[in-house]
C-alpha positions in Angstrom: -29.4 -241.1 -204.7 -32.5 -240.2 -206.7 -35.3 -242.7 -206.4 -37.4 -243.4 -209.4 -41.1 -244.0 -208.9 -43.7 -245.7 -211.0 -45.1 -242.3 -212.0 -43.3 -239.7 -214.2 -42.4 -237.7 -211.1 -38.9 -237.9 -209.4 -37.6 -236.7 -206.1 -34.0 -236.0 -205.0 -32.4 -233.8 -202.4 -32.8 -230.1 -203.1 -30.4 -228.8 -205.7 -30.1 -225.7 -207.8 -33.3 -225.6 -209.9 -34.4 -222.4 -211.7 -36.9 -221.5 -214.4 -38.5 -218.9 -216.6 -41.9 -218.3 -218.0 -42.2 -218.6 -221.8 -44.8 -218.0 -224.5 -47.4 -220.7 -223.7 -44.9 -222.7 -221.6 -42.2 -223.0 -219.0 -38.4 -223.5 -219.0 -36.7 -225.3 -216.1 -32.9 -225.5 -215.7 -30.8 -227.9 -213.7 -27.2 -229.1 -213.5 -27.1 -230.9 -216.8 -29.2 -228.7 -219.1 -32.6 -227.2 -219.3 -36.1 -228.4 -220.5 -38.8 -226.4 -222.2 -42.4 -227.6 -222.0 -45.0 -225.9 -224.2 -48.7 -226.2 -223.9 -50.3 -227.5 -227.1 -53.9 -226.8 -228.2 -54.8 -230.5 -227.6 -53.9 -230.1 -224.0 -50.6 -232.1 -224.2 -47.2 -230.9 -223.2 -44.4 -230.7 -225.8 -41.2 -231.3 -223.8 -37.8 -230.5 -225.3 -34.5 -231.1 -223.6 -31.4 -229.0 -224.2 -28.1 -230.3 -222.8 -26.0 -227.5 -221.3 -22.8 -227.3 -219.3 -22.6 -224.4 -216.9 -19.9 -221.8 -217.5 -18.7 -222.2 -213.9 -18.2 -225.9 -214.4 -16.0 -225.3 -217.3 -14.2 -222.4 -215.7 -14.0 -223.0 -211.9 -12.9 -219.4 -211.3 -16.5 -218.3 -212.0 -17.7 -220.6 -209.2 -16.1 -218.3 -206.6 -18.2 -215.9 -204.6 -19.2 -212.7 -206.5 -17.8 -214.0 -209.7 -20.5 -216.7 -209.8 -23.1 -214.0 -209.8 -21.6 -212.5 -212.9 -21.6 -215.9 -214.7 -25.1 -216.7 -213.5 -26.5 -213.4 -214.8 -24.9 -213.9 -218.3 -26.1 -217.5 -218.5 -29.6 -216.7 -217.4 -29.8 -214.1 -220.2 -28.4 -216.5 -222.8 -30.5 -219.4 -221.9 -33.6 -217.2 -221.3 -33.3 -215.6 -224.8 -32.8 -219.0 -226.4 -35.8 -220.6 -224.6 -38.0 -217.6 -225.3 -37.1 -217.6 -229.0 -37.7 -221.3 -229.2 -41.1 -221.0 -227.6 -42.1 -218.3 -230.0 -41.0 -220.4 -233.0 -43.0 -223.4 -231.8 -46.4 -221.7 -231.4 -49.4 -223.3 -233.1 -50.7 -220.9 -235.8 -53.7 -221.2 -238.1 -52.5 -222.5 -241.5 -54.7 -220.0 -243.2 -52.8 -217.1 -241.6 -50.0 -216.7 -244.1 -48.7 -213.5 -242.6 -48.3 -215.1 -239.1 -46.8 -218.2 -240.6 -44.2 -216.1 -242.5 -43.3 -214.3 -239.2 -43.0 -217.6 -237.3 -40.6 -218.9 -240.0 -38.4 -215.8 -239.4 -38.5 -216.4 -235.7 -37.7 -220.1 -236.1 -34.7 -219.4 -238.3 -33.5 -216.8 -235.8 -33.9 -219.3 -232.9 -31.9 -221.9 -234.8 -29.1 -219.4 -235.5 -29.0 -218.5 -231.8 -28.8 -222.1 -230.8 -26.0 -222.8 -233.2 -24.0 -219.6 -233.2 -22.4 -218.2 -230.0 -21.6 -215.0 -231.8 -25.2 -214.3 -232.8 -26.3 -215.2 -229.3 -23.7 -212.8 -227.9 -25.0 -210.0 -230.1 -28.6 -210.4 -229.0 -27.6 -210.5 -225.3 -25.2 -207.5 -225.7 -27.9 -205.4 -227.5 -30.5 -206.2 -224.9 -28.0 -205.4 -222.2 -27.1 -202.1 -223.7 -30.8 -201.2 -224.0 -31.3 -201.9 -220.3 -28.2 -199.9 -219.5 -29.5 -196.9 -221.4 -32.9 -197.1 -219.7 -31.8 -197.9 -216.1 -28.3 -196.3 -215.9 -27.8 -193.4 -218.3 -31.4 -192.0 -218.5 -32.0 -191.5 -214.7 -28.5 -190.0 -214.3 -29.0 -187.5 -217.1 -32.6 -186.6 -215.9 -31.5 -185.9 -212.3 -28.6 -183.8 -213.5 -31.0 -181.7 -215.5 -32.9 -180.9 -212.4 -29.9 -179.3 -210.9 -28.5 -182.0 -208.6 -24.8 -182.6 -209.5 -23.4 -186.1 -209.0 -19.8 -185.0 -208.5 -20.5 -182.5 -205.7 -23.3 -184.4 -204.0 -22.7 -188.0 -204.8 -24.7 -189.7 -202.1 -27.8 -187.6 -202.4 -27.6 -187.7 -206.2 -27.3 -191.5 -206.3 -30.1 -191.9 -203.7 -32.5 -189.9 -205.9 -31.3 -191.4 -209.2 -31.4 -194.9 -207.6 -35.0 -194.6 -206.5 -35.8 -193.1 -209.9 -34.4 -196.3 -211.5 -36.5 -198.4 -209.3 -39.6 -196.3 -210.1 -38.9 -196.7 -213.9 -38.5 -200.5 -213.4 -41.7 -200.8 -211.4 -43.6 -198.6 -213.9 -42.3 -200.7 -216.7 -43.5 -203.9 -215.1 -46.9 -202.4 -214.3 -47.4 -201.3 -217.9 -46.5 -204.5 -219.5 -48.7 -206.4 -217.0 -51.7 -204.6 -218.6 -51.1 -206.5 -221.9 -53.2 -209.6 -222.3 -50.3 -211.8 -223.7 -48.0 -210.7 -220.9 -50.6 -211.5 -218.3 -50.7 -215.0 -219.7 -46.8 -215.2 -219.4 -47.1 -214.0 -215.8 -49.5 -216.9 -215.1 -46.9 -219.4 -216.4 -44.4 -217.5 -214.2 -46.7 -218.3 -211.2 -46.9 -222.0 -212.3 -43.1 -222.2 -212.5 -42.8 -220.9 -209.0 -45.4 -223.3 -207.7 -43.5 -226.3 -209.1 -40.1 -225.1 -207.8 -41.6 -224.4 -204.4 -43.1 -227.9 -204.3 -39.7 -229.5 -205.2 -37.8 -227.5 -202.7 -40.3 -228.5 -200.0 -39.2 -232.0 -200.8 -42.7 -233.0 -202.0 -43.4 -235.2 -205.0 -43.7 -232.8 -207.9 -47.1 -233.4 -209.4 -50.2 -231.3 -210.1 -51.9 -232.0 -206.9 -48.9 -231.0 -204.7 -47.7 -228.1 -206.8 -51.1 -226.4 -206.8 -51.0 -226.0 -203.0 -47.9 -223.8 -203.1 -47.5 -220.0 -203.5 -46.7 -218.2 -206.7 -43.9 -216.3 -204.9 -40.3 -217.4 -204.7 -37.4 -215.8 -202.8 -34.8 -216.4 -205.6 -37.0 -215.0 -208.4 -35.2 -212.9 -211.0 -37.6 -210.0 -210.3 -36.2 -209.7 -206.7 -32.7 -210.1 -208.1 -33.3 -207.1 -210.4 -34.6 -205.0 -207.5 -31.5 -205.8 -205.4 -29.2 -204.9 -208.4 -30.8 -201.5 -208.6 -30.6 -201.1 -204.8 -27.0 -202.1 -204.4 -26.1 -199.8 -207.2 -27.3 -196.8 -205.2 -24.5 -197.2 -202.7 -21.7 -198.5 -205.0 -22.2 -195.8 -207.6 -22.0 -193.1 -204.9 -18.3 -193.8 -204.4 -17.3 -193.2 -208.1 -17.2 -189.4 -208.1 -15.5 -189.4 -204.6 -12.7 -191.7 -205.8 -12.3 -189.8 -209.0 -12.0 -186.5 -207.1 -9.4 -187.9 -204.8 -7.3 -189.9 -207.3 -7.6 -187.6 -210.3 -6.9 -183.9 -209.7 -8.0 -182.9 -213.2 -11.4 -184.3 -212.5 -11.6 -182.4 -209.3 -10.8 -179.2 -211.3 -13.7 -179.6 -213.6 -16.0 -180.3 -210.7 -15.0 -177.0 -209.1 -15.6 -175.0 -212.4 -19.0 -176.5 -212.8 -19.8 -175.1 -216.3 -22.2 -176.9 -218.6 -19.3 -178.3 -220.6 -17.7 -179.6 -217.4 -20.9 -181.4 -216.3 -21.2 -183.1 -219.7 -17.6 -184.2 -219.4 -18.3 -185.6 -215.9 -21.3 -187.6 -217.2 -19.1 -189.0 -220.1 -16.6 -190.3 -217.5 -19.0 -191.3 -214.7 -21.7 -193.2 -216.7 -19.2 -195.6 -218.4 -17.7 -196.3 -215.0 -21.2 -197.1 -213.7 -21.6 -199.6 -216.5 -18.2 -201.2 -215.8 -19.3 -201.6 -212.1 -22.5 -203.5 -213.0 -20.9 -207.0 -213.0 -19.6 -206.2 -209.4 -23.1 -205.0 -208.5 -24.8 -208.1 -209.9 -22.2 -210.3 -208.1 -23.0 -208.6 -204.7 -26.8 -208.9 -205.4 -26.4 -212.6 -206.2 -24.5 -213.3 -202.9 -27.2 -211.3 -201.0 -29.9 -213.5 -202.6 -28.0 -216.7 -201.6 -27.5 -215.6 -198.0 -31.2 -214.4 -197.7 -32.3 -217.8 -199.1 -30.1 -219.7 -196.7 -31.3 -217.7 -193.6 -34.8 -217.0 -194.9 -36.3 -217.5 -191.4 -34.5 -214.6 -189.9 -36.1 -211.2 -189.6 -33.4 -209.3 -191.6 -33.5 -211.8 -194.5 -37.2 -211.6 -194.6 -37.0 -207.8 -194.9 -34.5 -208.2 -197.7 -36.8 -210.5 -199.6 -39.9 -208.4 -199.0 -39.5 -205.9 -202.0 -39.0 -208.9 -204.3 -42.2 -210.5 -203.1 -44.1 -207.2 -203.6 -42.9 -207.0 -207.2 -43.8 -210.7 -207.8 -47.3 -209.6 -206.9 -47.2 -208.0 -210.3 -45.1 -210.4 -212.3 -46.9 -213.6 -211.2 -50.5 -214.5 -211.4 -52.5 -217.5 -210.3 -52.2 -220.2 -213.0 -54.7 -222.7 -214.1 -54.3 -226.5 -213.9 -52.9 -226.8 -217.5 -50.2 -224.2 -216.9 -49.1 -225.9 -213.6 -48.9 -229.2 -215.6 -46.4 -227.7 -218.0 -44.3 -226.5 -215.1 -44.5 -229.9 -213.5 -43.6 -231.7 -216.8 -40.6 -229.3 -217.4 -39.3 -229.7 -213.8 -39.7 -233.5 -213.8 -37.8 -233.7 -217.1 -34.9 -231.9 -215.5 -35.0 -234.3 -212.5 -35.2 -237.3 -214.8 -32.1 -236.1 -216.7 -30.2 -235.4 -213.5 -31.1 -238.8 -212.3 -29.8 -240.4 -215.4 -26.6 -238.3 -215.2 -26.0 -239.5 -211.6 -26.5 -243.2 -212.6 -24.1 -242.7 -215.5 -21.4 -241.2 -213.2 -21.6 -244.0 -210.6 -18.5 -246.2 -211.2 -19.1 -249.8 -212.2 -18.6 -252.4 -209.5 -15.8 -254.8 -210.6 -16.8 -258.4 -211.1 -14.7 -261.6 -211.3 -16.2 -263.0 -214.5 -15.5 -261.5 -217.9 -18.3 -259.4 -219.4 -19.0 -258.4 -222.9 -18.1 -254.8 -223.7 -20.9 -252.3 -223.4 -20.9 -249.1 -225.4 -20.8 -246.0 -223.2 -23.9 -244.0 -223.4 -23.3 -240.6 -225.0 -25.5 -237.7 -224.1 -27.0 -235.9 -227.1 -25.6 -232.6 -228.0 -28.7 -231.4 -229.7 -32.2 -230.8 -228.3 -34.2 -233.9 -227.6 -38.0 -233.5 -228.1 -40.8 -235.6 -226.7 -44.5 -235.1 -226.5 -46.1 -236.0 -223.2 -49.7 -236.2 -222.0 -50.5 -233.6 -219.4 -50.8 -235.1 -216.0 
């Protein structure tokens, strides 16, 4: 059972804790919801708690291997977008800057709609997902085809080349955005998030002094997950044209003809199938991440995690003390809420004497906001 200390930090056995860097803040997610801690100009941390029930908890089917990776990917996108929009809507702006204030009001209204409307949230996630598909699936496939390498006739070579092209595009994208001042600041909060999580998973008391000693790298980072998704796709996508040629004689016929029109038809068939396979790809990548984390001391698992660590060398930067404090406050809020949840779930010990009825505590369904002094 979680033990509460006299200070605002809590410790409990290692459980699933994840996080994300935000605009001037950090989001941390646990079993019962997620917390957002934003750095204010006065040095204090504004902590907001958002109760959330995991999709896999409501639908146990998505707790099964491979399917849990699909649910985790979608939930990470939904919660990540909500937290990011919230952090943007809560930024402190000079009252004299009317243009920025007007923009912030638009962002705040959109953040409220996303929090209240599942349909609006779905549209944002779907549009972001489609943009990513166009950049990392369709574009490399078309480019490599234009260079004269046909996917239907040479599927393994084609997907090897196009797969590493996707990885190159991804790395180039990350490098380019890292040159932006505001993004570098976000990457510093990313490093702070990893320090706090590493401190917790090492079973140390999560505070500024302890968290500062840990690395900014983490084996379960989303950056490494994205790399694994792109890598797994190389091998899985290669089987698509092979299966089509064997199972569908008409497709084999247009491959043999090889006219420009036939190649266009091949792309119109293969690319949508690649998109349909992405949930399976993400499920496999998620399981690889879990196994690599469990056996992280072995040579093979260290090799699997190495590309993710190299990419994190770009997406994380050494944070300052104030940024680490925000990550510590956010994580401790999650641990505190989980501690309270455990206490509520413990059945009452029956007693002989009659007791006056006590109203059951109901968890809030809306965000709970508190302001805390940085520690």
